[in-house]
C-alpha positions in Angstrom: 17.2 -80.8 -192.7 20.2 -83.1 -192.9 23.3 -82.1 -191.0 26.4 -81.5 -193.1 29.9 -81.8 -191.6 32.8 -79.9 -193.0 35.3 -82.3 -194.7 38.2 -80.1 -193.6 37.7 -79.5 -189.9 34.6 -81.6 -188.9 32.6 -78.5 -187.9 28.9 -78.3 -188.6 27.9 -76.6 -191.9 24.9 -74.3 -192.4 22.7 -73.9 -195.5 22.9 -70.3 -196.7 23.9 -68.1 -199.6 27.2 -66.2 -199.8 28.3 -63.6 -202.4 30.4 -65.1 -205.2 32.0 -63.3 -208.0 32.4 -65.0 -211.4 34.6 -63.5 -214.1 34.7 -64.4 -217.8 37.2 -62.4 -219.9 36.3 -58.8 -219.3 33.0 -59.3 -217.6 32.3 -60.0 -213.9 29.1 -60.6 -211.9 28.6 -61.0 -208.2 25.6 -63.1 -207.0 24.4 -65.0 -203.9 25.6 -68.6 -204.2 23.6 -71.1 -202.2 25.3 -73.9 -200.5 26.4 -75.5 -197.3 29.1 -73.4 -195.6 31.4 -74.0 -192.7 31.6 -71.0 -190.3 34.9 -72.2 -188.9 37.0 -72.4 -192.1 34.8 -71.0 -194.8 34.6 -74.2 -196.9 31.5 -74.5 -199.1 29.7 -77.5 -200.6 27.3 -77.1 -203.5 24.7 -79.4 -204.8 23.9 -79.9 -208.5 21.0 -77.5 -208.2 23.3 -74.9 -206.6 25.8 -75.3 -209.4 23.0 -74.8 -212.0 22.7 -71.2 -210.8 26.5 -70.5 -211.2 26.4 -72.2 -214.6 23.6 -69.8 -215.7 25.5 -66.8 -214.4 28.6 -68.0 -216.3 26.6 -68.5 -219.5 25.2 -64.9 -219.1 28.8 -63.6 -218.8 29.9 -65.6 -221.9 26.9 -64.3 -223.9 27.8 -60.7 -222.9 31.5 -61.1 -223.6 31.0 -62.8 -226.9 28.3 -60.4 -228.1 25.6 -63.1 -228.4 21.9 -62.6 -227.7 20.8 -62.8 -224.1 18.0 -65.1 -223.1 15.4 -62.4 -222.8 16.1 -61.2 -226.3 15.8 -64.7 -227.7 12.5 -65.2 -226.0 11.3 -61.8 -227.2 12.2 -62.5 -230.8 10.7 -66.0 -230.7 7.4 -64.6 -229.4 7.5 -61.8 -232.0 7.6 -64.5 -234.7 4.7 -66.4 -233.0 6.8 -69.5 -232.7 6.6 -72.1 -229.9 9.9 -73.1 -228.4 9.7 -76.5 -230.2 8.9 -74.9 -233.6 11.7 -72.4 -233.2 14.1 -75.2 -232.5 12.9 -77.0 -235.7 12.9 -73.9 -238.0 15.9 -72.1 -236.7 18.0 -75.0 -235.4 19.0 -76.8 -232.2 16.2 -79.3 -231.8 12.9 -79.4 -229.9 14.4 -78.3 -226.5 17.1 -75.9 -227.6 15.0 -72.7 -227.2 13.8 -73.9 -223.7 17.5 -74.1 -222.8 18.5 -70.9 -224.5 15.7 -69.0 -222.7 16.5 -70.4 -219.3 20.2 -69.7 -219.7 21.1 -73.4 -219.5 22.6 -73.5 -223.0 24.6 -70.9 -225.0 23.1 -70.1 -228.4 25.5 -70.4 -231.3 26.6 -67.3 -233.2 24.6 -68.6 -236.2 21.4 -68.9 -234.2 21.9 -65.4 -232.8 22.6 -64.0 -236.3 19.5 -65.6 -237.8 17.4 -64.4 -234.9 18.7 -60.9 -235.4 17.8 -61.0 -239.1 14.4 -62.4 -238.3 13.8 -59.7 -235.7 14.4 -57.0 -238.3 12.8 -58.8 -241.2 10.2 -61.2 -239.8 8.9 -62.1 -243.3 12.2 -63.9 -243.9 10.8 -66.7 -241.8 8.7 -67.6 -244.9 11.9 -68.5 -246.8 12.7 -71.1 -244.1 9.1 -72.4 -244.1 9.2 -72.7 -247.9 12.4 -74.7 -247.7 10.9 -77.0 -245.2 7.9 -77.5 -247.5 10.1 -78.2 -250.5 12.2 -80.8 -248.5 9.0 -82.5 -247.5 9.6 -81.9 -243.8 6.3 -80.1 -243.2 4.9 -83.2 -241.3 7.7 -82.8 -238.7 6.9 -79.2 -238.1 3.2 -80.0 -237.9 4.1 -82.7 -235.3 5.9 -80.0 -233.3 3.0 -77.7 -233.6 0.4 -80.4 -232.9 2.3 -81.3 -229.7 2.4 -77.6 -228.7 -1.1 -76.8 -229.9 -2.6 -78.5 -226.8 -0.4 -76.3 -224.6 -0.9 -73.0 -226.5 -4.1 -72.8 -228.6 -3.0 -69.5 -230.2 -0.1 -71.2 -232.2 -1.1 -73.5 -235.0 0.8 -75.1 -237.9 -1.2 -73.0 -240.4 0.1 -69.8 -238.8 3.7 -71.1 -239.0 3.4 -72.5 -242.5 0.8 -70.3 -243.9 
């Protein structure tokens, strides 16, 4: 393992996790933040991968504070609708990787996406309205392309089940 030297006092730094509390508006969360820490002065250095964890925690706090759907709810609703992540991004919005990012906590869903998912959770047949609109606009080949790409990864989801 590479040796890290503290930029403040020149002491050796050790790789470990320390408690860190993040606050957003009225919500706070304490978690173990990985990084290189100086035992002399307390300075910490964090890699991009370390920062990804704190970014995800901050996004969770924002979702809770703003009343948006949490990543587990988004995943649950998408699966209830029998949609791949790619198809959900096409039908509901955000693009082919949006739901992957929503469900991992890397990206905040918009209020519009959350509202539509809430409606679809309560009235799953409303998805047919979106599918019909796609067919009317002649965009069905794009959805089929998403489904074809995903079909090899998940044989239980097909374009006919999403458009049928």
